[in-house]
C-alpha positions, 0 to 999 in steps of 0.5 A: 618166719626167720625175721620174726624169730630173730627179732623176738630173740633180740627183744627177749635175750636180756630176759633169758628167753631163747627164740628159735624156729624149725622149718620142716619139709614135707613130712610123712604125717597122717595129714599127708596120708589122708591127702594121698589117699584121696588122690587118683593114684596114691602110690604115684602121688607119694612117689612124686612127693618123694622125688622132689625131696633132695634126699628122696623121701619124706621127712619123718615126724620123729626127725622134726620132733628131734629138732624141737627136742634139741631146741627145748633141751639144755644142750641148746642153751646158747642157741637163739635167733636161728632156725633148723631146717629139717627138710632133707635139703629142700631149703638150701640145696640146689640139685640138678634133677635126677634123670 
């Protein structure tokens, strides 16, 4: 996704078109809620999802929307060819498992 974003940003920079991407982590959405509801132990499944997140919780849809809103706003007019990871550190952090 990042390679495509960078290629498109390079191709369209002269036209004034900015291309960026947002990489969301596991987000607490209705879809995830439906998946959890089908599990044998929804609370245990939610706890397992949250435990694998470096910051210990699912990403909220509002957090992802905030990144998208920033990229769509005039505040980001010099931002192109990049990605924003809204994933609580999943993409870049390599933490030791909690004991």
